[in-house]
C-alpha positions as CSV (number, residue, x, y, z in Angstrom):
1,M,-17.9,-32.6,23.2
2,N,-17.2,-34.8,20.0
3,R,-13.2,-35.9,20.0
4,K,-13.4,-35.0,15.9
5,I,-14.5,-31.4,16.4
6,V,-12.1,-30.5,18.9
7,I,-9.2,-31.9,16.8
8,L,-10.5,-29.5,13.6
9,K,-10.8,-26.5,15.7
10,L,-7.4,-26.8,17.0
11,I,-6.1,-27.5,13.2
12,F,-8.2,-24.2,12.6
13,I,-6.2,-22.0,15.4
14,C,-3.0,-23.5,14.2
15,V,-4.1,-22.1,10.5
16,L,-4.9,-18.7,11.9
17,V,-1.6,-18.1,13.9
18,G,0.5,-19.2,10.9
19,L,1.1,-23.0,11.8
20,T,3.8,-21.4,14.2
21,G,4.1,-23.4,17.7
22,C,1.4,-26.0,16.6
23,F,3.5,-28.8,15.9
24,G,6.5,-28.4,17.6
25,G,9.7,-25.8,17.0
26,G,8.6,-22.4,16.3
27,V,11.5,-20.7,17.5
28,M,12.1,-17.5,15.6
29,S,15.6,-17.3,13.6
30,S,16.9,-14.5,11.2
31,E,19.8,-13.0,9.3
32,T,20.3,-9.8,7.1
33,E,21.7,-9.9,3.9
34,T,22.9,-6.7,1.9
35,R,23.2,-6.4,-2.0
36,Y,24.1,-3.8,-4.4
37,Y,22.9,-2.9,-7.8
38,T,24.0,-0.4,-10.5
39,P,20.7,0.8,-12.4
40,L,20.8,2.6,-15.8
41,A,19.0,5.9,-15.8
42,N,15.4,5.8,-15.6
43,Q,14.9,2.0,-15.2
44,V,11.9,0.7,-13.3
45,M,12.4,-1.2,-10.1
46,D,9.6,-3.5,-9.2
47,I,9.6,-5.5,-5.5
48,I,7.8,-8.9,-5.2
49,N,7.5,-10.2,-1.8
50,S,5.8,-13.2,-0.7
51,N,5.6,-12.2,3.4
52,G,7.0,-9.2,5.1
53,I,7.1,-5.4,5.0
54,I,8.6,-3.3,2.4
55,T,10.4,0.2,3.0
56,I,11.4,2.3,0.1
57,Q,13.7,5.1,0.6
58,P,15.9,7.5,-1.7
59,T,19.7,7.8,-1.5
60,N,22.3,9.8,-2.8
61,S,24.2,6.9,-3.8
62,S,24.4,5.7,-7.5
63,N,23.5,2.1,-6.6
64,I,20.3,0.4,-5.5
65,M,21.1,-1.0,-2.0
66,V,18.7,-4.0,-0.8
67,Q,18.8,-4.9,3.1
68,A,16.9,-8.0,3.1
69,E,16.3,-9.2,6.9
70,K,15.1,-13.1,6.3
71,I,12.8,-14.3,9.2
72,T,11.7,-18.3,9.9
73,Y,10.1,-20.1,12.6
74,G,11.4,-23.4,11.2
75,G,14.8,-23.1,13.2
76,S,18.1,-21.6,11.5
77,D,18.5,-24.4,9.3
78,D,15.5,-23.1,7.2
79,L,17.0,-19.9,6.6
80,K,19.2,-21.2,3.4
81,N,15.6,-21.9,2.0
82,I,15.0,-17.8,2.0
83,N,16.3,-16.1,-1.0
84,F,15.8,-13.3,-2.9
85,T,16.6,-12.5,-6.9
86,I,17.5,-9.2,-8.4
87,S,17.0,-9.7,-12.2
88,V,16.4,-7.4,-15.2
89,Q,14.1,-8.0,-18.1
90,N,13.6,-5.0,-20.8
91,N,13.8,-1.7,-18.9
92,H,12.4,-3.4,-15.4
93,I,14.5,-4.5,-12.5
94,Q,12.7,-7.0,-10.3
95,I,13.6,-7.8,-6.9
96,K,11.6,-10.9,-5.9
97,T,11.5,-13.5,-3.0
98,V,12.1,-16.8,-3.4
99,T,11.5,-19.9,-1.1
100,T,12.4,-23.3,-1.5
101,G,11.1,-26.4,-0.1
102,F,8.0,-27.0,2.2
103,S,7.6,-25.4,5.4
104,A,4.7,-25.7,8.1
105,Y,6.2,-22.4,9.8
106,Q,6.1,-18.8,8.2
107,R,8.9,-17.4,6.5
108,V,9.3,-13.5,6.0
109,I,11.7,-11.2,4.3
110,A,11.4,-7.6,5.5
111,Y,12.9,-5.4,2.6
112,T,14.5,-2.1,3.4
113,I,15.8,-0.9,-0.2
114,Y,17.4,2.7,-1.0
115,V,16.9,3.7,-4.4
116,P,18.9,6.5,-6.5
117,H,17.0,9.5,-7.7
118,N,17.1,8.4,-11.3
119,V,15.1,5.0,-10.8
120,I,11.5,4.8,-11.4
121,V,9.6,2.8,-8.7
122,G,6.9,0.6,-10.4
123,E,5.2,-2.4,-8.9
124,V,5.6,-3.2,-5.2
125,S,3.3,-5.8,-3.9
126,T,3.9,-8.2,-0.5
127,H,1.2,-10.4,2.0
128,D,0.9,-9.8,5.9
129,G,3.1,-6.9,5.7
130,Y,3.0,-3.0,5.3
131,I,4.2,-0.9,2.7
132,N,5.9,2.7,3.2
133,I,7.6,4.2,0.3
134,S,8.8,8.0,0.5
135,D,10.5,10.4,-1.5
136,V,11.1,8.6,-4.8
137,K,9.7,9.1,-8.3
138,G,7.2,6.6,-10.4
139,D,3.7,5.7,-10.9
140,V,3.7,3.1,-7.7
141,V,1.5,0.3,-7.8
142,A,1.6,-1.0,-4.2
143,S,-0.1,-3.8,-2.9
144,S,-0.6,-5.7,0.2
145,T,-2.9,-8.1,2.4
146,N,-3.3,-7.1,6.0
147,G,-1.0,-4.6,6.0
148,Q,-1.1,-0.8,5.6
149,I,0.0,1.2,3.0
150,I,1.9,4.8,3.4
151,M,3.4,6.9,0.4
152,K,4.5,10.2,1.0
153,N,6.1,12.7,-1.7
154,V,6.0,10.3,-4.7
155,D,6.6,12.2,-7.9
156,G,4.0,10.3,-10.0
157,Y,0.4,8.9,-10.2
158,V,-0.3,6.2,-7.5
159,T,-2.1,3.5,-6.7
160,A,-2.7,1.5,-3.2
161,T,-4.7,-1.6,-2.8
162,T,-4.9,-3.6,0.7
163,S,-7.3,-5.2,3.0
164,N,-7.6,-4.8,6.8
165,G,-4.9,-1.8,6.6
166,R,-4.8,2.1,6.7
167,I,-3.8,3.8,3.5
168,E,-2.6,7.2,3.9
169,I,-1.0,9.1,0.9
170,T,0.6,12.4,0.9
171,G,2.3,14.9,-1.6
172,T,2.1,12.5,-4.5
173,S,1.9,14.1,-8.1
174,G,-1.7,12.6,-8.1
175,I,-4.1,9.7,-7.3
176,K,-5.4,6.6,-9.6
177,N,-7.2,4.2,-7.3
178,V,-6.9,3.6,-3.6
179,Q,-8.8,0.4,-2.0
180,T,-8.9,-1.0,1.5
181,S,-11.4,-2.8,3.8
182,N,-12.0,-2.5,7.4
183,S,-9.8,0.4,7.6
184,Q,-9.3,4.1,7.4
185,I,-8.3,6.2,4.0
186,E,-6.5,9.4,4.2
187,V,-5.6,10.9,0.9
188,E,-4.2,14.4,-0.3
189,V,-5.3,14.8,-4.1
190,Y,-3.2,17.0,-6.3
191,G,-3.9,15.5,-9.3
192,L,-6.5,12.8,-11.0
193,E,-6.7,10.3,-13.4
194,D,-10.1,10.5,-15.6
195,T,-12.1,8.4,-13.5
196,T,-10.4,7.5,-9.8
197,D,-12.2,5.7,-7.2
198,I,-11.2,5.7,-3.4
199,M,-12.9,3.0,-1.3
200,T,-13.2,1.3,2.1
201,S,-15.7,-0.2,4.3
202,N,-16.8,0.3,7.8
203,S,-14.0,2.8,8.5
204,R,-13.5,6.4,7.7
205,I,-12.2,8.1,4.3
206,T,-10.6,11.3,4.6
207,V,-9.7,13.4,1.6
208,L,-8.3,16.9,0.8
209,L,-8.5,18.2,-2.4
210,L,-6.7,20.8,-4.6
211,P,-9.1,23.9,-4.8
212,T,-7.9,24.3,-8.6
213,L,-8.9,20.7,-10.0
214,N,-11.6,20.4,-12.6
215,M,-13.5,17.3,-11.4
216,T,-16.7,16.0,-10.4
217,L,-17.3,14.2,-7.1
218,D,-19.6,11.8,-6.1
219,A,-19.1,10.7,-2.3
220,Q,-21.7,8.5,-0.7
221,T,-21.6,6.4,2.6
222,S,-23.9,4.1,4.7
223,N,-25.4,4.6,7.9
224,S,-23.4,8.1,8.6
225,Q,-22.8,11.4,6.9
226,I,-20.7,13.3,4.7
227,Q,-18.4,16.4,6.1
228,I,-17.6,18.9,3.6
229,Q,-15.0,21.7,5.2
230,G,-13.4,24.7,3.3
231,I,-13.8,23.5,-0.5
232,N,-16.4,25.4,-2.4
233,L,-18.4,22.4,-4.4
234,N,-21.1,23.4,-7.3
235,V,-23.5,21.1,-5.5
236,S,-26.3,19.3,-7.7
237,T,-26.7,16.4,-4.6
238,M,-26.7,17.0,-1.1
239,E,-27.9,14.4,1.3
240,Q,-26.6,13.4,4.7
241,T,-25.2,10.1,2.7
242,H,-24.5,11.2,-0.7
243,V,-23.5,14.2,-2.4
244,V,-22.4,15.0,-5.7
245,G,-20.6,18.0,-6.8
246,K,-18.2,19.7,-9.3
247,L,-14.9,21.8,-8.8
248,G,-14.2,23.7,-11.9
249,T,-15.3,22.7,-15.2
250,G,-15.8,18.9,-13.5
251,E,-14.0,17.0,-16.3
252,K,-12.6,14.5,-14.3
253,H,-14.5,12.1,-11.8
254,L,-13.4,10.9,-8.4
255,T,-15.7,8.4,-6.6
256,L,-15.8,8.2,-3.0
257,R,-17.4,4.9,-1.1
258,T,-17.7,3.8,2.4
259,S,-20.1,2.2,4.6
260,N,-21.2,2.6,8.3
261,S,-18.5,5.3,8.5
262,V,-17.9,9.4,7.7
263,I,-16.6,10.5,4.8
264,I,-14.8,13.9,5.3
265,I,-13.8,16.2,2.2
266,G,-11.8,19.4,2.9
267,S,-9.4,21.7,1.1
268,L,-5.4,21.6,0.7
269,E,-3.6,24.8,1.0
270,V,-2.6,26.6,-2.0
271,I,1.1,28.1,-1.9
272,P,1.4,31.0,-4.2
273,I,4.2,31.3,-6.7
274,E,6.3,34.0,-5.8
């Protein structure tokens, strides 16, 4: 084989593995830093990470607690080049990863953030890491690449966007938009924007709908089928790969799209008011 081609292939492999271990070194070093911030009531907290996981949980404390595990494959001296800032502008508290200097090795911060009940969660973004948010309030906009997004019991209308990662949303006030690729989506829908899209490719979509919603559903897949279980749609189009139907007056619109996989549509249990 041509020597030049061999060298190019080696370089390509190095890129795929994050440049760790290809040019010497590559030993993992880590340290954890904890900071506290006292918020005002109803301030919005945004988290902007460059690489790594983000976990957001509630706390009974009046302070935001940020636990940041800094990880590098460039040796312990490189840890000083991985930091995060907490800044305030207008009504927003921003927690942001900041790295300095050049490194051929991957740098990561894994955040665990504890949030008081009087703080609103806003934008949450990362690369190459999952996002896990539970029991907080806010119209959360979560985005990642190559990582799953899980949101549970969020008091707000949420948006989730990723690639090559699963999305699971349960117990939120409502859904704005949900999108991934090459992975499945599981969503409970208690409320909708006027127009809401739930989309993936090459994987399954499972949507459980509140029966009292007033919405028009447009679900379509390719090379698979649509299954409707326990929900009474007023159907206008019923094909194996395409279903259009209404719940109630049909005011809002929910679009479901995937390819090469099934769409499952079911009903959420209605708990009677005592």
